[in-house]
C-alpha positions as a Markdown table, in Angstrom:
| # | Residue | x | y | z |
|---|---|---|---|---|
| 1 | Unk | 167.2 | -46.3 | 58.6 |
| 2 | Unk | 163.7 | -45.0 | 58.9 |
| 3 | Unk | 160.8 | -47.1 | 57.4 |
| 4 | Unk | 157.9 | -45.2 | 55.9 |
| 5 | Unk | 154.7 | -46.7 | 54.6 |
| 6 | Unk | 153.0 | -44.3 | 52.2 |
| 7 | Unk | 149.9 | -44.2 | 50.1 |
| 8 | Unk | 150.0 | -42.6 | 46.6 |
| 9 | Unk | 148.0 | -39.6 | 48.0 |
| 10 | Unk | 150.8 | -38.7 | 50.3 |
| 11 | Unk | 153.6 | -39.2 | 47.7 |
| 12 | Unk | 155.9 | -36.3 | 47.0 |
| 13 | Unk | 157.1 | -35.8 | 43.4 |
| 14 | Unk | 160.6 | -36.6 | 44.7 |
| 15 | Unk | 159.5 | -40.1 | 45.9 |
| 16 | Unk | 157.4 | -40.6 | 42.7 |
| 17 | Unk | 160.5 | -39.7 | 40.6 |
| 18 | Unk | 162.5 | -42.4 | 42.5 |
| 19 | Unk | 159.8 | -45.0 | 41.8 |
| 20 | Unk | 159.7 | -44.1 | 38.1 |
| 21 | Unk | 163.4 | -44.3 | 37.9 |
| 22 | Unk | 163.5 | -47.7 | 39.7 |
| 23 | Unk | 160.6 | -49.1 | 37.8 |
| 24 | Unk | 160.7 | -47.4 | 34.4 |
| 25 | Unk | 158.5 | -50.1 | 32.8 |
| 26 | Unk | 156.3 | -50.4 | 35.8 |
| 27 | Unk | 156.6 | -52.9 | 38.7 |
| 28 | Unk | 156.0 | -56.6 | 38.4 |
| 29 | Unk | 154.9 | -59.3 | 40.7 |
| 30 | Unk | 158.5 | -59.9 | 41.8 |
| 31 | Unk | 158.8 | -56.3 | 43.0 |
| 32 | Unk | 155.7 | -56.4 | 45.2 |
| 33 | Unk | 156.2 | -56.8 | 49.0 |
| 34 | Unk | 153.2 | -58.1 | 51.0 |
| 35 | Unk | 152.8 | -57.6 | 54.7 |
| 36 | Unk | 150.2 | -57.0 | 57.4 |
| 37 | Unk | 149.8 | -53.6 | 58.9 |
| 38 | Unk | 148.9 | -52.9 | 62.6 |
| 39 | Unk | 145.2 | -53.6 | 61.9 |
| 40 | Unk | 146.2 | -57.0 | 60.4 |
| 41 | Unk | 145.1 | -55.8 | 56.9 |
| 42 | Unk | 147.2 | -57.2 | 54.0 |
| 43 | Unk | 149.2 | -54.5 | 52.3 |
| 44 | Unk | 150.9 | -54.7 | 48.9 |
| 45 | Unk | 153.7 | -52.2 | 48.3 |
| 46 | Unk | 156.8 | -51.5 | 46.2 |
| 47 | Unk | 160.0 | -50.4 | 47.8 |
| 48 | Unk | 162.2 | -47.4 | 47.1 |
| 49 | Unk | 165.2 | -46.5 | 49.3 |
| 50 | Unk | 167.1 | -43.3 | 49.9 |
| 51 | Unk | 170.2 | -42.8 | 52.0 |
| 52 | Unk | 168.2 | -42.6 | 55.2 |
| 53 | Unk | 164.7 | -43.9 | 54.5 |
| 54 | Unk | 163.0 | -47.0 | 53.1 |
| 55 | Unk | 159.7 | -46.2 | 51.5 |
| 56 | Unk | 157.0 | -48.8 | 51.1 |
| 57 | Unk | 154.5 | -47.3 | 48.6 |
| 58 | Unk | 151.1 | -49.0 | 48.7 |
| 59 | Unk | 150.1 | -50.3 | 45.3 |
| 60 | Unk | 146.9 | -49.1 | 43.6 |
| 61 | Unk | 145.6 | -48.4 | 40.1 |
| 62 | Unk | 146.1 | -44.7 | 40.9 |
| 63 | Unk | 149.8 | -45.2 | 41.7 |
| 64 | Unk | 150.3 | -46.8 | 38.4 |
| 65 | Unk | 148.6 | -43.9 | 36.6 |
| 66 | Unk | 150.7 | -41.4 | 38.6 |
| 67 | Unk | 153.8 | -43.2 | 37.6 |
| 68 | Unk | 152.8 | -43.4 | 33.9 |
| 69 | Unk | 152.0 | -39.7 | 33.7 |
| 70 | Unk | 154.8 | -38.4 | 35.8 |
| 71 | Unk | 157.4 | -36.0 | 34.3 |
| 72 | Unk | 159.9 | -34.6 | 36.7 |
| 73 | Unk | 160.3 | -31.5 | 34.5 |
| 74 | Unk | 156.8 | -30.4 | 35.5 |
| 75 | Unk | 157.9 | -29.7 | 39.0 |
| 76 | Unk | 160.1 | -27.0 | 40.6 |
| 77 | Unk | 162.7 | -28.0 | 43.2 |
| 78 | Unk | 160.4 | -26.6 | 45.9 |
| 79 | Unk | 157.5 | -28.7 | 44.7 |
| 80 | Unk | 159.5 | -32.0 | 44.8 |
| 81 | Unk | 158.8 | -32.3 | 48.5 |
| 82 | Unk | 155.2 | -31.3 | 48.4 |
| 83 | Unk | 152.5 | -34.1 | 48.1 |
| 84 | Unk | 150.0 | -31.4 | 47.1 |
| 85 | Unk | 151.9 | -30.7 | 43.9 |
| 86 | Unk | 150.9 | -34.0 | 42.3 |
| 87 | Unk | 147.6 | -33.9 | 40.4 |
| 88 | Unk | 144.6 | -35.7 | 41.8 |
| 89 | Unk | 143.6 | -39.0 | 40.0 |
| 90 | Unk | 139.8 | -39.1 | 39.8 |
| 91 | Unk | 137.4 | -41.9 | 39.4 |
| 92 | Unk | 136.7 | -40.6 | 35.8 |
| 93 | Unk | 140.5 | -41.0 | 35.1 |
| 94 | Unk | 140.4 | -44.5 | 36.4 |
| 95 | Unk | 137.4 | -45.4 | 34.2 |
| 96 | Unk | 139.0 | -43.9 | 31.1 |
| 97 | Unk | 142.2 | -45.9 | 31.8 |
| 98 | Unk | 140.2 | -49.1 | 32.2 |
| 99 | Unk | 138.2 | -48.4 | 29.0 |
| 100 | Unk | 141.5 | -47.9 | 27.1 |
| 101 | Unk | 142.9 | -51.2 | 28.5 |
| 102 | Unk | 139.8 | -53.0 | 27.4 |
| 103 | Unk | 140.3 | -51.7 | 23.8 |
| 104 | Unk | 143.8 | -53.0 | 23.7 |
């Protein structure tokens, strides 16, 4: 089985769909895997497994936002393998999300 560490920027809609399916209500502390990369930096990730690949997707606020806004119907079959198909999450988007969280 191939192991792949991936940042949200390199996610394909296909892998994001698997994450949303596995964690429909978001991931919790028990779902987080912590490890050191080759530069001895601590990485936190969530895991999703296909038949031949284990993906460790690095956790970030932007990943959470991508998962919340993802709708598989927005992508063609061809786009499901294309990381460029996912919309860019901007700093402004992050600020808006934080402001909305503060209101709640």
